[in-house]
N, C-alpha and C positions, 0 to 999 in steps of 0.2 A: 187493499190500502195495505202496505208496507211502513211499521211503526218500529224505530230505532228505542230501544228502554237501556237500562241501566242494572247491571245484575247485582250492584251494590244495593243502588233503592231502591230494589225488585223484594230487598230482605226484610223491609218492613213493610208488613202488614196495616198500618195506620195513611199510606201514603200511594198515590197513584204517578207513575212520570211515565211521558211519550214525549216523542218527537218526528215529526211527519217527516216526509221525504218526497221525491218526487213522484213516489208511485201511488196514484190512488183514483176511484172513479174512473176509471179508465181515459183522466186528460192526456192531451198530447201538445206537442211543443208549442210554442216556447217557452208557455210558464208551467206547464204539466200541472202536477196536484200542486198548488198554489194558494199559500194565507194571506199575502199581501193585495191593499186594496189601493197601491199607493202606484203599482209597477205596469200601469196600463193593461193590466188584466180585467176580461167583462166583470164588472161588478154581482153580479147572479150568480155567477159561477163560484166569484170567490168565495162567497157568502154560503150556496150548496158546498163550500169543501169543506170552510170552517164548522159548519153545522153535524156533517158527517164524521170528521175527526174529534169534534168533541164529544159525542155521543159515545163513542169510544171509550170515554171517563166516565159517561152517566150525566155529561153536562150539557144545560142548553146555555145556547149564545150569549143569555143573558147575565150569568155564573159563569163568566171569565171575563178575566182582568187583562186591559190590552191597550197596553203605554203607548203613546207615540214617543218614539225612543229618537233623540235627538245625539248622542254619544256623549254624555253627561255622567256629570258622578250622583243624579236625583234620586235621590229613593222614595217611594210611596209606599205608606203602608195602607191594608185594605181593613179595613175597621169598621166594616159594615155591610149587610146585606145588599143598600140600597148605595152602591158605591158608582162613582165617575174616577174614570182616570185622564189624567192630563199627560204632558209631558214629561218623561224620567225615564231612566234605563235601569231601574230596579223594582219589584214589589215582593211587600213581606206581608202574610198575613197569620193569623191563628184561627181563623174561621174554617171549619170544616162547610166541605162542598161549594169551597169557589177555586177555579183553578183562574195559575198564573200563568200567563202566557207571554215566551220571549222569541219573538220575530229574528229569523236569522239568514244571509245567506253567505255566510263565511267566518264572519265573527263568533265570537265563545257564549257558548250559554252558561251558566254555570248554578247551577241548583243544590240548592241548602236547605237539607232538614235538622232542626233540633230535636232530638228524639227524648229529650226531656220534659222542658217546653211544651214541644207539638207544633211547631213553627216552622213554616214553610218560606223560602226567599227564592226568587226567579232573577237572575241580574243578567243583562247583555253588557258583555265587558269585548270591545273591537278594537284596535291599537290608542281609541282617544280613550276609552272606557280606563283601559288599563293602565295608560297614562296616568288621568286621573283618578288611578286609583278607588275604582269602585265596588269593587269586591271587599275592599278593606271598608268603605265608607257604611257599605251595608251589614259586615259585621259588627262593626260599631256600634249602628242602628239595634240589632238584636241584642247587644249587651245593654243598651241605656233602656231600649224600650221594653223587653220580652227576659233581662237581665239570661240571656241567654252563655252559657260559659263555652267555649271551645272546646272543651275535650266533650261536649254532649252533640258536638254538629257533625253531619255526615253531607258530604260536596259530589257531584260528581260534573268534570267539564267536560260539557257535550261534544261531539263532532265540529270540526270548526277548521278553519285553513291550517296546513301543517306550515315549519319554519320553512321549508325548501321551495313552498311555493308563494311565498309574502316576501317578494320585493318591496322594497320601501326606499326612501330617500338618504342622502346624507345629514340629510336635520335631524336624524333618528339619533346620531351617533351623542349626539347632546340631552336624549331624550330619555333612553334605555341607557341600565348597564352594562357593560360589554358582553357579559355572561348569556344574554337574551339576545344579541344581534351575531350572525354569521356573515363572515366577509366571502366572496368567493368569485374569482374571475371580474373583479373591478364591482360587483353589485354588494347589497347589502338587505338580509331576511331576518325576520322580524320571528319571533318564540312567543305569539300572547299564549298560547298554552301555559309554559314554563313560568313565565310573569303572573300569572292568575294561579297557579298552584303553590309557589312559593308564598304570594301573599297570605294563603290560607293556611301553609306550612310555620310561616312567620307568627301569624298570629294564634299560633299554637293546636288545632288544627291537626289530629293525629295521623300519619301518613297511610295507618291500615282501613281510615273512616273517609279516604279520596280515593276518588278512580276517574282518572284520565283519559277521555276517548282516543283509541289510537283512527279512527278512522279524520282521515282529508278531507274538507270540500269541494276541495278543488280535485283531487284525483279520482273522486268517486264521482265520475260523471254522469254514472246511468242510475244513483240512488238521490245526490243529493245537489239541492242548488247549491251554486257560486257565481257571488258577481262581478269577479276578479276572473273568472273563466267565461263568464258568458255575459257579461254587461249589462245594459238597459234592460236585456229580452229576461235576463235570470227573473226565477220566483223568490219564493219565499217560505221557510218554512219555520212553525210553531214549535218549538218544546215547551213542554206544558208540563206543570206540578199540580198537583191538589190534596187537601185535605181529604182523605173519606170521609163521607159522613154514615154513623153509626144504622 
């Protein structure tokens, strides 16, 4: 099983982070090592995949929060071990031994750790979440509910689609600042990584405490799932973060 880590998040012994890839349990095309139950893959296979991936973090499936992602700005706080998660696109908890999982196949997973308050957050931010500023909403929730301060936050923007591969329509000219849009050969391309990075920086998170993955989900065809590249036959990865139990 190939799991992508973060050299920044790995420096904090209180947490564990990893992102699954297409490689695991010798799974075959078209879905490979897939974490989603809603792309047409065999349900039993997906549950086996999840169980094997979660086990790498010492977690059982019942201890991992998996939201129904709807490209919203809804933030869910997990404040009990008897949790249920409905529709949302960001998860927050200060409970140890609970995994927060983000499903992705091009969208940006943004993982946040408050090193002072010991709180973690996992954000799913595609173009819609970026437009709705779900990262900002998550930071506001951390401040309001956990008294988190930006200087105490550490963040990782995980593997996702790069600007050169993310063609969008002209309607995006009215939705995003020009600095996030590239006009080339009559086409328009969006940089969601930079847009989410700027939300963190503008909120006061120190640049030295932010890591942005250089991996592009579209280009890394042997490793990463990509809906833009593979369409409806694309699997999904999980980016997972957890506060370790003592």
